[in-house]
C-alpha positions, 0 to 999 in steps of 0.5 A, a space after each residue: 459420765 451419763 452417756 457410759 450409763 446410757 449405754 450400760 442401760 442399753 446393753 443390760 436391755 439388750 441381755 436381757 432380751 436375748 436372755 428371755 428371747 433364749 429362754 422361750 425358745 428352750 421352753 418352747 422346744 421342751 412343750 413340743 417334745 413333751 406334747 409329742 410325748 404325750 401323744 406316743 403315750 396316748 397312742 401306745 395306750 391305745 394299740 394295746 387298748 385294742 390288742 386286749 379288747 380282741 384277746 378279750 373278744 377271743 376269750 368270749 368266743 371260745 368261751 362260749 363254744 365251750 359253754 354250747 359243746 358242755 351243753 350237747 
């Protein structure tokens, strides 16, 4: 009977370890995906910001030209 209890405890310990390993693999995968998504969002934000800054510079340049023309 003690041998059976020992085998049960050992099997349960192995099952716990297997579950912990699998869950850690899943968590690692989710964390990797989270980092990729956050990185993609930052990259897209930076691209859009650059485009908006370029457009703003063009607007300022055109405004300065119009102001100069008005003075003349």
